[in-house]
C-alpha positions as a printed Julia matrix, in Angstrom:
693×3 Matrix{Float64}:
 -21.84  -47.88  62.83
 -23.9   -49.24  59.97
 -22.29  -52.16  58.12
 -20.91  -51.08  54.76
 -22.94  -53.69  52.89
 -26.13  -52.04  54.23
 -25.23  -48.48  53.21
 -27.24  -46.73  50.53
 -25.39  -44.63  47.97
 -26.46  -41.44  49.74
 -25.29  -42.73  53.11
 -21.99  -43.76  51.58
 -21.5   -40.35  49.96
 -22.16  -38.59  53.25
 -19.72  -40.82  55.14
 -17.02  -40.3   52.53
 -17.48  -36.55  52.83
 -17.19  -36.63  56.63
 -14.15  -38.88  56.53
 -12.41  -36.65  53.98
 -13.06  -33.55  56.08
 -11.87  -35.09  59.31
  -8.75  -36.64  57.79
  -7.83  -33.34  56.12
  -7.95  -31.65  59.53
  -5.95  -34.5   61.03
  -3.3   -34.26  58.3
  -2.75  -30.57  59.04
  -2.44  -31.32  62.77
  -0.11  -34.26  62.17
   2.15  -33.11  59.32
   2.25  -29.35  59.87
   1.71  -28.78  63.57
   3.24  -32.01  64.93
   0.24  -32.17  67.27
  -2.13  -34.95  66.14
  -5.52  -35.11  67.8
  -6.48  -38.47  66.28
  -4.6   -41.55  67.41
  -2.88  -43.8   64.89
  -5.63  -46.38  65.33
  -8.35  -43.79  64.82
  -6.65  -42.45  61.7
  -6.06  -45.96  60.35
  -9.7   -46.9   60.84
 -10.77  -43.77  58.99
  -8.65  -44.77  56.03
  -9.87  -48.35  56.23
 -13.57  -47.5   56.26
 -13.02  -44.96  53.49
 -11.34  -47.61  51.34
 -14.06  -50.17  52.04
 -16.84  -47.73  51.13
 -15.01  -46.68  47.94
 -14.54  -50.34  47.04
 -18.31  -50.88  47.18
 -19.18  -47.5   45.62
 -16.24  -46.65  43.3
 -18.33  -44.03  41.52
 -18.55  -42.05  44.78
 -14.79  -41.59  45.21
 -14.25  -37.93  46.06
 -11.62  -35.64  44.66
 -10.42  -35.0   48.2
 -10.55  -38.68  49.07
  -7.89  -39.79  51.58
  -7.15  -42.55  49.04
  -5.7   -39.87  46.75
  -3.9   -37.66  49.23
  -0.44  -37.75  50.69
   0.57  -35.77  53.77
  -0.54  -32.15  53.95
   0.29  -28.79  52.35
   3.47  -27.1   53.48
   3.82  -24.77  56.43
   5.32  -21.35  55.97
   8.87  -20.69  57.2
  10.69  -23.28  55.08
  11.83  -23.12  51.49
  10.22  -25.7   49.21
  11.86  -28.62  47.45
   9.93  -30.32  44.66
  10.36  -34.09  44.66
  11.62  -35.42  41.34
   9.48  -38.49  42.01
   6.48  -38.2   44.37
   6.93  -39.43  47.94
   3.93  -41.73  48.17
   2.29  -43.21  51.23
   1.11  -46.81  51.7
  -2.27  -48.48  51.79
  -3.19  -50.13  55.1
  -4.54  -53.56  56.03
  -5.43  -54.81  59.49
  -5.63  -58.6   59.25
  -3.93  -61.6   57.68
  -7.02  -62.09  55.51
  -6.55  -58.6   54.07
  -2.88  -59.35  53.42
  -3.98  -62.44  51.51
  -6.44  -60.32  49.49
  -3.61  -57.86  48.73
  -1.41  -60.69  47.43
  -4.29  -62.14  45.39
  -4.78  -58.71  43.83
  -1.13  -58.67  42.8
  -1.49  -62.12  41.24
  -4.55  -61.03  39.28
  -2.81  -57.87  38.08
   0.21  -59.89  36.91
  -1.95  -62.83  35.73
   0.17  -65.37  37.62
  -0.38  -68.13  40.17
   3.04  -67.62  41.77
   3.36  -65.78  45.09
   6.21  -63.25  44.94
   8.81  -62.83  47.68
   8.34  -59.95  50.09
  10.6   -57.92  52.33
   8.93  -57.3   55.71
  10.05  -54.11  57.47
   8.95  -52.65  60.83
   6.91  -49.48  60.18
   8.7   -46.71  62.09
   6.5   -44.08  63.71
   8.48  -40.99  62.75
   8.79  -38.33  60.05
   9.54  -39.23  56.42
  12.53  -37.56  54.77
  14.53  -37.66  51.55
  18.26  -36.99  51.18
  19.88  -36.25  47.82
  23.52  -37.05  46.97
  25.38  -35.78  43.92
  28.74  -37.33  43.13
  28.68  -38.87  46.6
  28.12  -35.57  48.45
  24.94  -34.84  50.47
  23.42  -31.76  48.81
  19.81  -31.4   50.01
  17.11  -32.91  52.18
  13.34  -32.53  52.42
  10.27  -33.66  54.3
   7.49  -35.52  52.48
   5.19  -32.48  52.6
   2.19  -33.1   50.37
   4.03  -35.81  48.44
   4.89  -33.45  45.58
   6.71  -30.7   47.47
   8.49  -30.93  50.8
  10.17  -28.53  53.18
  13.88  -27.88  52.8
  15.44  -29.38  55.95
  18.96  -29.76  54.54
  20.72  -28.0   57.4
  18.7   -29.86  60.02
  19.47  -33.27  58.48
  23.18  -32.42  58.6
  22.94  -32.41  62.39
  21.93  -36.11  62.47
  25.12  -38.07  62.98
  23.76  -41.27  61.4
  23.26  -39.58  58.01
  26.49  -39.8   55.93
  27.68  -36.52  54.47
  29.75  -38.35  51.86
  29.41  -41.79  50.27
  31.62  -43.71  47.83
  31.0   -46.0   44.85
  27.44  -44.73  44.51
  25.46  -43.5   41.46
  26.19  -39.91  40.43
  22.7   -38.99  41.62
  21.2   -40.91  44.51
  18.18  -39.9   46.54
  17.54  -42.07  49.58
  14.36  -41.96  51.64
  13.61  -43.05  55.15
  12.26  -42.11  58.55
  13.59  -39.75  61.21
  12.67  -40.9   64.71
  13.54  -40.31  68.34
  14.45  -43.29  70.49
  12.26  -43.8   73.56
  15.16  -43.14  75.95
  15.98  -39.84  74.21
  12.3   -38.9   74.27
  11.98  -39.47  78.01
  15.21  -37.54  78.66
  14.02  -34.6   76.56
  10.64  -34.47  78.29
  12.26  -34.68  81.7
  14.49  -31.74  80.79
  11.53  -29.72  79.48
   9.37  -30.5   82.51
  12.14  -29.39  84.86
  12.42  -26.04  83.08
   8.66  -25.52  82.94
   8.35  -26.04  79.18
   5.55  -27.95  77.48
   6.46  -31.61  77.04
   5.9   -33.67  73.88
   3.01  -36.13  73.7
   5.01  -38.94  72.1
   8.35  -39.67  70.38
   6.92  -39.06  66.91
   5.86  -35.52  67.81
   9.23  -34.89  69.42
  11.09  -36.09  66.32
   8.93  -34.07  63.92
   9.11  -30.95  66.05
  12.87  -31.28  66.35
  13.52  -31.85  62.66
  11.3   -28.97  61.55
  12.98  -26.27  63.64
  13.87  -23.1   61.76
  17.08  -22.99  63.79
  19.27  -26.08  63.08
  21.05  -25.51  66.4
  17.91  -26.61  68.22
  17.73  -29.75  66.07
  21.37  -30.46  66.86
  20.63  -30.39  70.6
  18.19  -33.29  70.24
  19.3   -36.82  69.59
  17.53  -37.86  66.4
  18.0   -41.17  64.59
  17.16  -42.48  61.12
  16.39  -45.64  59.19
  16.68  -45.64  55.38
  14.41  -47.98  53.42
  13.91  -46.82  49.81
  15.1   -44.51  47.04
  13.73  -41.72  44.87
  15.69  -40.33  41.95
  18.75  -42.37  40.95
  20.94  -41.94  37.87
  21.87  -45.63  37.72
  20.15  -48.38  39.67
  22.73  -50.86  40.9
  20.32  -53.33  42.53
  17.63  -55.69  41.26
  15.87  -56.5   44.53
  14.83  -54.68  47.68
  17.12  -57.0   49.65
  20.06  -56.06  47.43
  19.28  -52.36  47.91
  19.6   -52.78  51.67
  23.04  -54.31  51.18
  24.12  -51.29  49.13
  22.77  -48.96  51.83
  24.89  -50.71  54.45
  28.01  -50.38  52.28
  27.38  -46.66  51.88
  26.96  -46.23  55.64
  23.19  -45.72  55.91
  21.44  -47.3   58.9
  18.83  -49.94  57.96
  16.52  -51.77  60.33
  18.09  -55.05  61.47
  14.61  -56.58  61.75
  14.01  -56.37  57.98
  13.27  -59.9   56.78
  12.77  -61.74  53.48
   9.48  -63.71  53.52
   8.58  -66.18  50.76
   4.88  -66.75  51.48
   1.9   -65.63  53.54
   2.77  -68.06  56.34
   6.2   -66.48  56.82
   4.68  -62.99  56.73
   2.16  -63.98  59.41
   4.76  -65.6   61.64
   7.06  -62.61  61.35
   4.18  -60.2   62.12
   3.37  -62.07  65.33
   7.04  -62.16  66.31
   7.55  -58.41  65.82
   4.31  -57.65  67.66
   5.7   -59.53  70.67
   9.01  -57.66  70.38
   7.3   -54.28  70.0
   7.25  -53.26  73.7
  10.97  -54.01  74.09
  12.13  -52.08  71.0
  13.99  -48.83  71.57
  11.76  -47.01  69.08
   8.04  -46.86  68.28
   6.49  -48.9   65.46
   2.83  -49.2   64.49
   2.88  -52.13  62.11
   4.82  -53.9   59.37
   5.47  -52.89  55.76
   5.49  -55.57  53.06
   7.26  -54.81  49.76
   7.69  -57.11  46.79
  11.37  -57.98  46.7
  11.78  -57.98  42.9
  12.27  -54.48  41.45
  11.18  -55.75  38.02
   7.82  -56.79  39.49
   7.54  -53.48  41.34
   7.93  -51.66  38.02
   5.31  -53.84  36.32
   2.83  -53.24  39.09
   3.39  -49.48  39.21
   1.3   -47.1   41.32
  -2.23  -46.06  42.12
  -2.97  -42.36  42.73
  -1.14  -42.18  46.06
   0.07  -45.69  46.84
   2.22  -48.35  45.16
   0.53  -51.58  44.08
   3.51  -53.58  45.28
   3.61  -52.56  48.95
   1.22  -52.46  51.88
   1.29  -51.57  55.59
  -0.05  -54.24  57.98
  -1.1   -52.26  61.06
  -1.26  -53.5   64.63
  -4.73  -54.0   66.22
  -6.75  -51.13  67.68
  -7.59  -50.69  71.36
 -10.9   -50.32  73.22
 -12.2   -48.9   76.5
 -15.42  -48.55  78.5
 -17.03  -45.14  79.15
 -20.35  -43.3   79.49
 -22.31  -41.15  77.02
 -22.98  -37.83  78.77
 -24.84  -36.19  75.92
 -25.85  -36.54  72.27
 -25.68  -33.37  70.16
 -26.22  -32.57  66.48
 -23.59  -31.05  64.18
 -24.59  -29.4   60.88
 -22.18  -29.78  57.97
 -21.49  -27.83  54.78
 -24.14  -29.72  52.8
 -26.72  -29.41  55.59
 -26.29  -32.95  56.89
 -27.27  -33.38  60.54
 -24.72  -35.66  62.2
 -25.2   -36.94  65.77
 -22.12  -36.85  68.02
 -21.78  -38.45  71.44
 -20.04  -36.46  74.18
 -18.26  -39.07  76.29
 -16.93  -39.21  79.79
 -13.25  -38.73  78.89
 -11.45  -42.07  78.84
  -7.84  -43.1   78.27
  -7.63  -45.51  75.35
  -4.09  -46.7   74.84
  -2.58  -43.47  76.12
  -4.95  -41.1   74.3
  -7.88  -39.27  75.9
 -11.1   -39.82  73.92
 -14.08  -37.53  74.67
 -16.26  -37.62  71.52
 -17.58  -40.23  69.09
 -19.64  -39.96  65.92
 -22.98  -41.77  65.85
 -23.3   -41.31  62.05
 -27.07  -40.96  61.57
 -30.45  -41.59  63.18
 -30.67  -45.16  61.83
 -27.38  -46.01  63.53
 -28.69  -44.67  66.85
 -31.87  -46.72  66.52
 -30.07  -49.87  65.39
 -27.75  -49.85  68.42
 -30.37  -48.27  70.68
 -27.85  -45.68  71.89
 -29.09  -43.44  74.72
 -27.75  -40.65  76.89
 -26.29  -42.2   80.06
 -25.43  -45.51  78.41
 -22.18  -47.29  79.19
 -20.51  -48.05  75.87
 -17.39  -49.67  74.45
 -15.36  -47.13  72.5
 -12.71  -48.06  69.98
  -9.71  -45.9   69.16
 -10.05  -46.92  65.54
 -13.14  -44.73  65.28
 -14.88  -43.56  62.14
 -14.36  -39.84  61.53
 -14.0   -39.4   65.28
 -13.78  -42.46  67.61
 -16.59  -44.94  67.25
 -19.04  -46.47  69.69
 -18.59  -50.19  69.14
 -21.47  -51.41  71.31
 -23.82  -50.53  74.18
 -23.97  -52.39  77.52
 -27.75  -52.57  78.14
 -27.36  -54.17  81.59
 -25.63  -50.99  82.82
 -28.3   -48.64  81.42
 -30.03  -46.18  83.85
 -33.62  -47.15  84.67
 -35.0   -43.78  83.57
 -33.21  -43.66  80.2
 -35.2   -42.72  77.11
 -34.63  -43.3   73.42
 -32.96  -40.39  71.65
 -35.37  -38.37  69.48
 -33.65  -37.15  66.35
 -34.61  -33.51  65.63
 -36.71  -32.63  62.61
 -35.52  -29.02  62.72
 -32.0   -27.68  62.28
 -30.48  -26.82  65.68
 -28.59  -23.91  64.08
 -31.27  -22.06  62.1
 -34.57  -23.76  62.98
 -35.38  -24.7   59.38
 -37.01  -28.04  58.63
 -34.61  -30.97  58.46
 -35.9   -33.48  55.95
 -34.86  -36.97  55.01
 -35.27  -37.93  51.38
 -36.57  -41.38  50.51
 -33.81  -44.05  50.59
 -31.41  -41.63  52.32
 -30.02  -42.16  55.81
 -29.01  -38.53  56.18
 -31.39  -35.83  57.38
 -30.57  -32.4   55.95
 -31.34  -28.83  56.93
 -33.38  -27.05  54.26
 -32.05  -23.65  55.26
 -29.33  -23.65  52.6
 -27.01  -20.64  52.75
 -29.4   -18.93  55.17
 -28.31  -21.52  57.72
 -25.25  -20.09  59.51
 -23.7   -23.53  60.07
 -23.78  -24.33  56.35
 -22.65  -20.87  55.3
 -19.7   -20.9   57.69
 -18.66  -24.41  56.67
 -18.87  -23.48  52.98
 -16.66  -20.44  53.58
 -14.17  -22.54  55.52
 -14.12  -25.04  52.67
 -13.61  -22.27  50.11
 -10.41  -21.01  51.79
  -9.15  -24.46  52.84
  -5.71  -25.77  51.93
  -6.84  -27.75  48.89
  -9.01  -24.87  47.63
  -7.98  -21.16  47.66
  -5.6   -21.71  50.6
  -5.76  -18.12  51.85
  -3.35  -17.59  54.7
  -4.84  -15.62  57.58
  -8.44  -16.77  57.04
  -8.58  -19.6   59.54
 -11.7   -21.3   60.88
 -12.09  -18.95  63.85
 -11.66  -15.78  61.76
 -14.15  -17.05  59.16
 -16.71  -17.65  61.9
 -16.09  -14.24  63.5
 -16.29  -12.41  60.16
 -19.51  -14.23  59.29
 -21.17  -13.46  62.62
 -20.21   -9.78  62.26
 -21.58   -9.61  58.7
 -18.16   -9.0   57.14
 -18.27  -12.19  55.07
 -21.48  -13.82  53.89
 -20.33  -15.47  50.64
 -17.0   -16.23  48.93
 -17.36  -13.1   46.8
 -17.13  -10.97  49.95
 -13.56  -12.2   50.49
 -12.36  -10.51  47.31
 -14.27   -7.28  47.95
 -12.95   -7.08  51.51
 -10.18   -4.59  50.75
 -12.52   -2.27  48.81
 -15.01   -2.26  51.69
 -12.42   -1.63  54.38
 -11.59    1.93  55.45
 -10.32    3.72  58.56
 -12.88    4.29  61.29
 -14.15    7.88  61.19
 -14.14    9.76  64.46
 -16.05   12.87  63.29
 -19.73   13.74  63.25
 -20.17   12.04  59.88
 -19.07    8.59  61.09
 -22.7     7.4   61.03
 -22.79    8.07  57.27
 -19.98    5.58  56.67
 -22.61    3.08  55.58
 -21.57   -0.47  54.59
 -17.9     0.02  55.39
 -15.88   -2.3   57.56
 -13.04   -1.27  59.86
 -10.71   -4.23  60.35
  -7.96   -2.2   62.0
 -10.32   -1.24  64.8
 -11.08   -4.88  65.61
  -9.45   -6.44  68.65
  -6.32   -8.33  67.67
  -6.0    -6.57  64.32
  -3.62   -3.8   63.34
  -2.36   -2.12  60.21
   0.25   -4.8   59.52
  -2.07   -7.78  60.02
  -4.74   -6.19  57.8
  -2.16   -5.53  55.07
  -0.96   -9.14  55.31
  -4.51  -10.43  54.96
  -5.21   -8.33  51.86
  -1.86   -9.39  50.38
  -2.74  -13.05  50.94
  -6.19  -12.6   49.35
  -4.82  -10.78  46.29
  -2.18  -13.47  45.83
  -5.02  -15.94  45.19
  -6.82  -14.01  42.46
  -5.23  -16.43  39.99
  -6.22  -20.01  40.78
  -5.81  -23.35  39.04
  -8.87  -25.0   37.56
  -8.82  -28.08  39.87
  -8.59  -25.9   42.99
 -11.46  -23.67  41.86
 -13.76  -26.6   41.1
 -12.98  -28.1   44.5
 -13.5   -24.75  46.25
 -17.09  -24.56  45.0
 -18.03  -27.29  47.46
 -20.09  -29.47  45.11
 -21.38  -32.59  46.82
 -19.17  -35.66  46.19
 -16.58  -33.57  44.3
 -13.29  -33.73  46.14
  -9.74  -32.92  45.04
  -9.26  -36.03  42.9
 -12.56  -35.6   41.06
 -11.79  -31.9   40.52
  -8.52  -32.85  38.83
 -10.32  -35.38  36.63
 -12.88  -32.78  35.57
 -10.18  -30.18  34.91
  -8.14  -32.63  32.89
 -11.07  -33.61  30.7
 -12.67  -30.17  30.19
  -9.59  -27.96  30.11
 -11.35  -24.74  31.07
 -14.01  -23.71  33.57
 -16.15  -22.08  30.88
 -16.34  -25.36  28.97
 -17.23  -27.3   32.12
 -19.84  -24.78  33.28
 -21.44  -24.59  29.83
 -22.06  -28.34  29.75
 -23.33  -28.47  33.32
 -25.74  -25.54  32.92
 -27.13  -27.18  29.81
 -27.22  -30.59  31.54
 -24.9   -32.08  28.91
 -23.37  -34.94  30.91
 -22.32  -37.3   28.1
 -18.68  -36.3   28.44
 -18.8   -36.15  32.22
 -20.04  -39.71  32.76
 -17.39  -41.18  30.43
 -14.66  -40.0   32.82
 -13.31  -43.02  34.64
 -14.26  -42.52  38.3
 -17.36  -40.36  37.81
 -20.7   -42.15  37.98
 -24.32  -41.2   37.54
 -24.91  -40.19  41.17
 -21.97  -37.81  41.16
 -22.93  -36.36  37.78
 -26.44  -35.73  39.13
 -25.08  -33.77  42.11
 -22.84  -31.69  39.84
 -25.68  -30.79  37.46
 -27.98  -29.95  40.37
 -25.32  -27.62  41.81
 -25.18  -25.63  38.57
 -28.96  -25.71  38.37
 -29.31  -23.56  41.5
 -29.56  -19.86  40.66
 -27.79  -18.63  43.82
 -24.78  -20.82  42.98
 -24.57  -19.39  39.48
 -24.88  -15.87  40.9
 -21.91  -16.44  43.22
 -19.84  -18.11  40.48
 -20.4   -15.28  38.01
 -19.59  -12.7   40.69
 -16.41  -14.6   41.57
 -15.31  -14.74  37.93
 -15.32  -10.92  37.92
 -12.89  -10.94  40.86
 -10.54  -13.8   39.96
  -8.94  -15.58  37.03
  -9.41  -19.33  36.74
  -6.46  -20.72  34.82
  -6.92  -23.28  32.1
  -5.74  -26.79  32.91
  -2.19  -27.6   31.87
  -1.29  -31.28  31.51
   1.74  -32.05  33.68
   2.56  -35.35  32.01
   5.27  -35.54  29.33
   3.91  -33.36  26.52
   6.03  -35.35  24.06
   4.11  -38.51  24.87
   1.87  -39.59  21.94
  -0.87  -40.38  24.48
  -0.64  -37.15  26.48
  -4.12  -35.65  26.74
  -5.69  -38.41  24.61
  -8.84  -40.23  25.71
  -8.51  -44.0   25.38
 -10.87  -46.93  25.9
  -9.97  -50.61  26.32
 -12.17  -53.47  25.12
 -11.73  -57.21  24.75
  -9.19  -59.56  26.37
  -5.56  -58.44  26.23
  -2.97  -61.17  25.76
   0.27  -59.77  27.19
  -1.04  -57.83  30.16
  -4.09  -57.49  32.33
  -6.63  -54.71  31.8
  -5.46  -53.08  35.05
  -1.84  -53.1   33.89
  -2.78  -51.62  30.5
  -4.83  -48.86  32.14
  -1.92  -48.03  34.45
   0.45  -47.79  31.49
  -1.89  -45.45  29.63
  -2.25  -43.17  32.63
   1.52  -43.1   33.07
   1.83  -41.4   29.66
  -0.82  -38.8   30.42
  -3.8   -40.47  28.76
  -7.37  -40.13  29.99
  -8.92  -43.59  30.41
 -12.67  -43.69  29.81
 -15.12  -46.52  30.39
 -17.23  -45.97  27.27
 -16.76  -44.85  23.67
 -17.97  -41.41  22.59
 -17.15  -38.75  20.01
 -14.48  -37.48  22.43
 -12.57  -40.8   22.36
  -9.22  -40.7   20.53
  -8.21  -44.37  20.56
  -9.92  -47.68  21.27
  -7.49  -50.48  22.13
  -8.99  -53.84  21.22
  -8.1   -57.29  22.46
  -9.57  -60.68  21.7
 -13.37  -60.97  21.56
 -13.89  -57.21  21.37
 -17.58  -56.36  21.44
 -19.86  -53.34  21.16
 -17.2   -50.78  22.03
 -15.14  -51.75  18.97
 -18.26  -51.61  16.81
 -19.15  -48.15  18.1
 -15.58  -46.97  17.46
 -15.88  -48.06  13.84
 -19.25  -46.35  13.57
 -17.83  -43.06  14.88
 -14.63  -43.32  12.85
 -12.4   -43.52  15.93
  -8.91  -44.96  15.46
  -8.66  -48.58  16.64
  -5.35  -49.9   17.96
  -4.25  -53.47  18.53
  -2.54  -54.41  21.77
   0.81  -54.43  19.95
   0.23  -50.95  18.53
  -0.66  -49.69  22.0
   2.54  -51.18  23.44
   4.6   -49.47  20.72
   3.96  -46.17  22.55
   6.15  -47.48  25.37
   9.04  -48.65  23.2
C-alpha cells in the first residue's frame, strides 16, 4: 500500500471512492444482515486510512465518506423510530500517539493548555440501542439504524431482564443509550443447541446478539439470554448531572447496569496504563470488547466542543491492535469499477487471521505492485486491518518460487477490451470504454439504485447484472420505463411481432406478485430528494455528504445543473469542503453529452424535490452563508464554525456575492475589505454570539 504522503490527488480520490464503496457494503452486512464479512480490524483500518487521506486532502472528502455516515439504512419488517437526537458513532485511533493528538486537538479547539479529565469505558462489541422513559415508565426502544432513524424494538427490549421497566426520581423524559450484547457463555450454549438441532450457528457473540434482538417475534428474543450496558443519554427533559461520572451514578440508582471497569483518568499516562490493563484482562472478560472509549468527563466541555458530521469532538475509541498471518498469492486479477478504474486484487490461499478466513486482498494500483514487487506465488504477510479488503503488508522474497515473473499490468480492459490509459500524474489506469463497458455500466446501475441513492427494493446487485446482460436495463432511464415495456408473453403466431417487449413473469424465479412488487417499489421512488438524486448520478468524488452540501447551497437541481452546464463554478468552490479538483470532476460530468441525455430523460420520468432545510427555520442564521475572518477573542475559529453550522448556516471559505454575513475578528484582512466592497453585512464577534443568546 502506497504511503499516504506519496499519494497524488487522483490516487487519493480513487482510494476514497473504493473505501466508501466497500464500507457501504460492509455496513449493510453488519447492521442489517448481522453477517459481517469484514473483521473489526479490517473495518477499523478502512476508517483509519480514509480519515488519514481526508486529512491530507480535505477537498476530496466524498459525500458518501465513511467519516460522515452512521450505521446503515433500515431493513424492512420493523416500524421506524426517529431519534430526537442523532445516535452518532465514534472516531477511532489505534495508538497512544493518536490519543495524544486527539487531546491536543481538543486543547486547540478550546484554546487551553489544561488537559481535561476523561472517563475510560470498555468498548462493548454488541448492538447499540436507545430506551425512552416517560414519567418513569419504559415506553419505546430502537436500534441505531442509520443514526437518524432506528428500528422499533420496544417489545424485544422488554424481554431483557436487566432493562428496568420502571424507574423513580428520574426526569419526566429520559432516553438512555447503550449496548446489547451476549455473554460468551450464553453464546457458546446457544451455538451448541443450534448445532445439535442442525441449525446454522452464529459466527460470534455480536452476530448472535444482533440477530436475537432484531427478531420479528419477541418470543424468540426472550428465549436468548441477552445483556446490556448503558453508557449515555439522548433526549432528556432535565439533566440532573454535570459530569459523565455523575451520570453513571444516576444510572446505578435507577437500576441500569453500567460497566464496572469504567474509570476516571486525569491524564494521558493514566489512559495508557488503563488501556494496557484492560487489554490484559480482555481474554478473561465474560463479554467481547474491541477497544476503549474515552469521553471528556465534564458535560460543559462536551457541549462547548460539540459534534462533527457523525462523531463527537469530545470522545474517541482507542481500538486494540490488528492481527497478521502468512499466506500465498495464488492469482492476481483486475476488477473494473464504476468510473473505469482498474484495481488489482490478490486471490490468496485462504488463511485464518484471528478467527476470520481471509482469501482476498487489494493491491491498489500498478505502482503499488511494482513498489513491493508483488508476484503470483509469493508468500506474503496479510493484515486483518486491510484497506478496502485485507492488505498485503509485505512480501517474503526468500520464499519466492524460482520461476516467478513480475506481474504485467494490462493496458486493455479485461471486461470490454477497450484501451486502459493512465493520465499523467495519476496512479490509476482507467478503461476508456465508458458506458459501453459492461463492468462500468453495471456498477453505475448498482450505484443508482443503492441505499443512499434511489434505494429501490427488489433491484439488488444480482438482478441488476442479470437485467443488464439480458438487455432489459442499459441505463437508469430503463428502470422507470420497465413497467411500460413489460407485457405478457404471447403464445400465438404473432409472438415474433412483439418487438422490444420484455416478459418478466416468464423469467425463472419471477411471478405475477414479484413483478407487481418490483413495479410498486420503482414507482414509489419517482419522487426523490435533491441530495439523493445528485448522489445517484455517480459523479466522481461526489458522495452523500458532498451531495447534501450541493443541495443545501443550490436548493434545486435546475439551478445546480444550469451553473454546471455553463461552467459557472464560483458558487460551487466557495462551499466549505468542495475544492478545485472536485469542482472540475463535476463540471466535466455535465460536459458529457450522454450524461445530459440520461439526466434529461430521467427528469421526464421522476420529480426531483427542492431542498428543504431541516435546521430550525426560526434561526436567524438558517440558510445564510457566513464567512469568518480575523482572530476571534472568545472562541476558536473551529468553535465559531461549529456554532454557525448548529443554527443551519452555510460556512464558506471565501467572500462572494452569495455571502450573507462576514464575521470579523482582530486583524481582519482582505475578506473584510471585499465584504465592504460588495456591500455585505459585517458582524463583530459579539454580534455573531448574540444569535445564540
